[in-house]
C-alpha positions as CSV (number, residue, x, y, z in Angstrom):
1,M,-11.6,7.1,13.5
2,W,-11.3,3.3,13.0
3,L,-8.5,1.8,10.9
4,N,-9.5,-0.7,8.3
5,E,-7.7,-4.1,8.3
6,S,-5.1,-3.1,5.7
7,E,-4.3,0.1,7.7
8,Q,-4.0,-1.9,10.9
9,T,-1.6,-4.3,9.2
10,L,0.4,-1.4,7.8
11,R,0.6,0.2,11.2
12,R,1.7,-3.0,12.9
13,D,4.3,-3.7,10.2
14,L,5.8,-0.2,10.6
15,Q,5.9,-0.5,14.4
16,G,7.4,-4.0,14.1
17,L,10.1,-2.8,11.8
18,A,10.9,0.1,14.1
19,S,11.2,-2.4,17.0
20,D,13.6,-4.5,14.9
21,L,15.8,-1.5,14.2
22,R,15.8,-0.6,17.9
23,W,16.9,-4.1,18.8
24,S,19.5,-4.2,16.1
25,A,20.9,-0.8,17.2
26,V,21.2,-2.1,20.8
27,E,23.1,-5.2,19.7
28,L,25.4,-3.1,17.4
29,L,26.1,-0.7,20.3
30,R,27.2,-3.7,22.3
31,I,29.5,-4.8,19.5
32,A,30.9,-1.3,19.2
33,Q,31.7,-1.3,22.9
34,Q,33.6,-4.6,22.5
35,L,35.5,-3.2,19.5
36,R,36.5,-0.1,21.5
37,Q,37.7,-2.3,24.4
38,G,39.7,-4.3,21.9
39,G,41.4,-1.1,20.7
40,N,39.5,-1.0,17.3
41,D,38.2,2.5,17.5
42,V,37.8,2.9,13.7
43,D,35.4,0.0,13.4
44,A,33.7,1.0,16.6
45,Q,33.0,4.4,15.1
46,A,31.6,2.9,11.9
47,V,29.3,0.6,13.9
48,Q,28.2,3.7,15.9
49,R,27.3,5.5,12.7
50,L,25.1,2.5,11.7
51,C,23.4,2.8,15.1
52,D,22.7,6.4,14.5
53,L,21.2,5.7,11.1
54,F,19.0,2.9,12.6
55,Q,17.8,5.2,15.3
56,G,16.8,7.8,12.8
57,D,15.0,5.3,10.7
58,E,13.2,3.9,13.8
59,E,11.9,7.3,14.6
60,R,10.8,7.9,11.0
61,L,8.9,4.6,10.9
62,L,7.2,5.3,14.2
63,G,6.2,8.7,12.8
64,Y,4.7,6.9,9.7
65,A,2.8,4.6,12.0
66,E,1.3,7.6,13.8
67,E,0.3,9.1,10.5
68,V,-1.5,5.8,9.6
69,K,-3.3,6.0,13.0
70,A,-4.2,9.7,12.3
71,K,-5.4,8.7,8.8
72,V,-2.8,10.9,7.1
73,I,-1.5,7.8,5.4
74,S,-4.1,5.2,4.4
75,R,-4.1,1.9,2.7
76,N,-7.1,0.3,1.0
77,K,-7.3,-3.4,0.4
78,A,-6.9,-4.1,-3.3
79,E,-9.6,-6.3,-4.7
């Protein structure tokens, strides 16, 4: 099944946001590692929890993008 223009845009947006979250989690993991090396385990753990949240959100957004592709979720252009 073909996606209409609005659905294609929605799918690309969801994938882009997921990619942004992935990149952010990678950067935060680097920061958490630096915090640990500096002896700041409390803040490192807090940053790690943020990474875990981001990774869960990334997976959910990618799932939504697949639902758009499968036409489970659709978007029609408003006129």
